[in-house]
C-alpha positions as CSV (number, residue, x, y, z in Angstrom):
1,M,0.0,0.0,0.0
2,T,1.4,3.4,-1.0
3,A,0.3,6.9,-1.2
4,D,2.7,7.5,-4.0
5,P,2.2,5.7,-7.3
6,G,6.0,5.5,-7.8
7,R,6.5,3.7,-4.5
8,G,5.5,0.3,-3.1
9,Q,6.3,-3.0,-4.6
10,S,4.2,-6.1,-5.4
11,R,4.8,-9.1,-3.2
12,K,6.8,-11.9,-4.8
13,P,5.0,-15.3,-4.7
14,G,7.0,-18.2,-3.3
15,D,6.4,-21.9,-3.3
16,G,2.8,-22.5,-2.4
17,Q,2.1,-18.7,-2.1
18,P,-0.7,-16.9,-3.9
19,P,0.3,-14.7,-6.9
20,A,1.5,-11.1,-6.3
21,V,-1.1,-8.4,-5.7
22,A,-0.4,-5.0,-7.2
23,P,0.1,-2.3,-4.5
24,A,-2.8,0.0,-4.1
25,R,-2.4,3.8,-4.3
26,L,-4.0,6.1,-1.7
27,R,-5.6,9.3,-2.9
28,R,-7.3,12.0,-1.0
29,L,-10.4,13.4,-2.6
30,S,-12.0,16.8,-2.6
31,R,-15.8,17.1,-2.3
32,W,-16.0,17.8,-6.1
33,L,-14.1,14.6,-6.8
34,V,-16.3,12.6,-4.4
35,D,-19.4,13.8,-6.4
36,G,-17.9,12.3,-9.5
37,L,-17.3,8.9,-8.0
38,R,-20.7,8.4,-6.4
39,E,-21.6,5.4,-8.6
40,D,-18.3,3.7,-8.0
41,L,-18.6,4.3,-4.3
42,V,-22.1,2.8,-4.3
43,A,-20.8,-0.3,-6.1
44,L,-18.0,-0.6,-3.6
45,Y,-20.5,-0.3,-0.7
46,V,-22.7,-3.0,-2.1
47,E,-19.8,-5.4,-2.7
48,S,-18.0,-4.7,0.6
49,R,-21.2,-5.1,2.6
50,A,-22.5,-8.3,1.0
51,T,-24.3,-10.4,3.7
52,P,-22.7,-13.8,4.3
53,P,-25.0,-16.9,3.9
54,G,-27.0,-17.5,7.0
55,D,-26.5,-14.0,8.5
56,P,-29.9,-12.6,9.5
57,Y,-28.6,-9.0,9.5
58,R,-29.6,-6.9,6.6
59,R,-27.4,-3.9,5.9
60,P,-28.8,-0.5,5.0
61,S,-29.6,0.0,1.3
62,R,-27.4,1.7,-1.3
63,Q,-29.7,4.8,-1.1
64,N,-29.2,4.9,2.6
65,F,-25.5,4.9,2.0
66,L,-25.8,7.8,-0.5
67,N,-28.0,9.8,1.9
68,R,-25.4,9.4,4.7
69,L,-22.6,10.4,2.4
70,T,-24.4,13.5,1.2
71,V,-25.0,14.6,4.8
72,D,-21.4,13.9,5.9
73,M,-19.9,15.8,2.9
74,R,-21.5,18.9,4.3
75,R,-19.8,18.6,7.7
76,P,-16.8,20.8,8.5
77,G,-13.5,19.0,8.0
78,F,-15.0,16.2,5.8
79,A,-12.3,14.0,4.3
80,M,-12.2,11.0,2.1
81,V,-9.3,8.8,1.1
82,I,-9.6,6.0,-1.5
83,A,-7.4,3.0,-2.4
84,E,-7.2,2.1,-6.0
85,T,-5.2,-0.2,-8.4
86,D,-6.8,-0.5,-11.8
87,S,-10.1,0.1,-10.0
88,L,-11.5,1.3,-6.7
89,T,-10.6,-1.2,-4.0
90,G,-11.4,0.7,-0.8
91,C,-12.3,4.0,0.8
92,A,-12.7,5.7,4.2
93,F,-14.4,8.9,5.0
94,G,-15.3,11.0,8.1
95,F,-15.0,14.3,9.9
96,P,-13.7,15.8,13.1
97,V,-15.8,15.3,16.2
98,G,-16.9,18.6,17.7
99,G,-15.6,19.5,21.1
100,D,-19.1,20.0,22.5
101,G,-19.5,16.2,22.9
102,S,-22.7,16.0,20.9
103,W,-21.4,13.1,18.8
104,W,-21.5,10.9,21.9
105,L,-25.2,11.8,22.7
106,G,-27.0,8.7,23.8
107,F,-23.9,6.9,25.2
108,D,-25.0,4.3,27.7
109,G,-23.4,5.2,31.1
110,V,-20.5,7.5,31.7
111,L,-18.2,8.2,28.8
112,P,-14.6,7.2,29.7
113,R,-12.7,10.2,31.1
114,S,-9.8,9.9,28.6
115,V,-12.3,9.8,25.7
116,E,-14.1,12.8,27.1
117,Q,-10.9,14.8,27.5
118,L,-9.8,14.1,23.9
119,T,-13.3,15.1,22.7
120,V,-13.1,18.5,24.5
121,S,-9.6,19.1,23.1
122,D,-10.8,18.4,19.5
123,H,-8.5,15.4,19.0
124,I,-11.1,12.9,17.8
125,F,-11.9,12.0,14.2
126,A,-15.2,10.2,13.4
127,F,-14.9,7.5,10.8
128,A,-18.3,7.5,9.1
129,D,-17.4,4.4,7.0
130,I,-14.6,2.1,5.9
131,L,-15.3,0.1,2.8
132,I,-13.0,-2.6,1.5
133,R,-13.5,-4.7,-1.6
134,P,-13.0,-8.3,-0.5
135,H,-9.7,-9.7,-1.6
136,P,-8.2,-12.8,0.1
137,Q,-4.7,-12.0,-0.9
138,D,-4.4,-8.5,0.6
139,R,-5.7,-7.5,4.1
140,E,-3.8,-4.3,4.4
141,P,-6.0,-1.6,2.7
142,A,-8.1,-1.0,5.7
143,R,-5.2,-0.4,8.0
144,C,-3.6,2.0,5.5
145,L,-6.8,3.9,4.9
146,Q,-7.6,4.4,8.6
147,E,-4.1,5.6,9.3
148,W,-4.0,8.1,6.5
149,L,-7.5,9.5,6.5
150,P,-7.1,11.8,9.6
151,T,-3.5,13.0,8.9
152,D,-4.6,16.5,8.0
153,H,-6.0,16.9,11.5
154,Q,-4.5,17.0,15.0
155,V,-6.0,13.6,15.9
156,S,-5.2,11.3,18.8
157,L,-8.3,9.0,18.5
158,G,-10.6,7.7,15.8
159,A,-14.2,6.9,16.7
160,T,-17.0,5.1,14.9
161,L,-20.5,3.7,15.6
162,V,-21.6,0.3,14.3
163,D,-25.0,-1.4,14.5
164,R,-24.6,-4.0,17.2
165,A,-26.4,-6.5,15.0
166,D,-23.7,-6.2,12.3
167,R,-21.3,-8.8,13.6
168,Q,-19.3,-9.0,10.4
169,A,-18.4,-5.3,10.5
170,L,-17.7,-5.4,14.3
171,A,-15.3,-8.4,13.8
172,A,-13.5,-6.6,11.0
173,L,-13.0,-3.4,12.9
174,R,-11.7,-5.3,16.0
175,S,-9.2,-7.1,13.8
176,W,-8.0,-3.8,12.5
177,G,-7.2,-2.5,16.0
178,W,-10.5,-0.8,17.1
179,L,-11.5,-1.0,20.7
180,D,-15.1,-1.5,21.9
181,I,-16.0,1.0,24.7
182,G,-19.7,0.6,25.1
183,E,-23.2,1.1,23.6
184,L,-24.9,4.2,22.2
185,R,-28.4,4.9,21.1
186,R,-29.6,8.1,19.5
187,P,-32.7,9.6,21.3
188,A,-34.7,9.6,18.1
189,G,-33.3,6.4,16.6
190,A,-34.2,2.7,16.9
191,T,-30.7,1.3,16.3
192,T,-28.4,0.4,19.2
193,F,-24.7,1.0,18.2
194,R,-21.5,-0.3,19.5
195,A,-19.0,2.6,20.0
196,L,-15.5,1.8,19.0
197,V,-12.3,3.9,19.2
198,L,-8.9,3.6,17.5
199,P,-5.9,5.1,19.3
200,F,-3.2,6.9,17.3
201,G,0.2,6.8,19.0
202,E,1.5,5.0,22.0
203,R,0.5,7.7,24.5
204,T,-3.1,7.5,23.5
205,T,-3.0,3.7,23.5
206,A,-1.7,3.8,27.1
207,R,-4.5,6.2,28.2
208,L,-7.1,3.8,26.8
209,E,-5.8,0.6,28.5
210,G,-8.6,-1.2,30.4
211,L,-11.4,0.5,28.5
212,V,-12.4,-2.3,26.3
213,T,-15.9,-3.6,27.2
214,M,-17.9,-6.7,26.4
215,P,-20.2,-6.4,23.4
216,G,-24.0,-6.8,23.8
217,D,-24.0,-10.5,22.9
218,G,-21.8,-11.3,25.8
219,G,-18.9,-12.5,23.7
220,P,-15.3,-11.2,23.8
221,S,-14.7,-7.8,22.3
222,G,-11.6,-8.9,20.4
223,A,-11.7,-10.3,17.0
């Protein structure tokens, strides 16, 4: 994975190894460029959020995704980064969390003090979505996208909300380093979310030690 088309190298297959995967390029998009990629982003959303056989959870529709994207694009500090080879392979987008703490409205219980302090100091970036086209030979795009997306901001912590019924998304995020800190439900909404955070830097990681909670189904929060 590289942010520079001239850097990065394909992996060389060895005995019994899968063929090399071309390195993806990371690119930051303006709002104008996002508008021009809406159809490609919708296709990526549909493919990346396909429901596994036997999974009763039904993910929000493509129109729901487009509606959310339209709203998020209007937020101050909106940012999107995409990963691409010969086609779009992934994207992440989001915006800074306001220091007034309104993003955490509906959190069940007391928000961890370290998270509250980082919120007040404007050091948290909300990840609205991370979309990755399934590819069994390359599991790095998500990690690269989530590291690069907030680099234009003074960020110590990433934050995201996931429907607690979406076990596939929760498992993926936890495998990418996200920590589960509790449940949240918007006053006017019917969905109960798991609130997850992603520390950036050793100092923030140390401050969040011991905050990982148990998800609503009683299982371990780790992947």
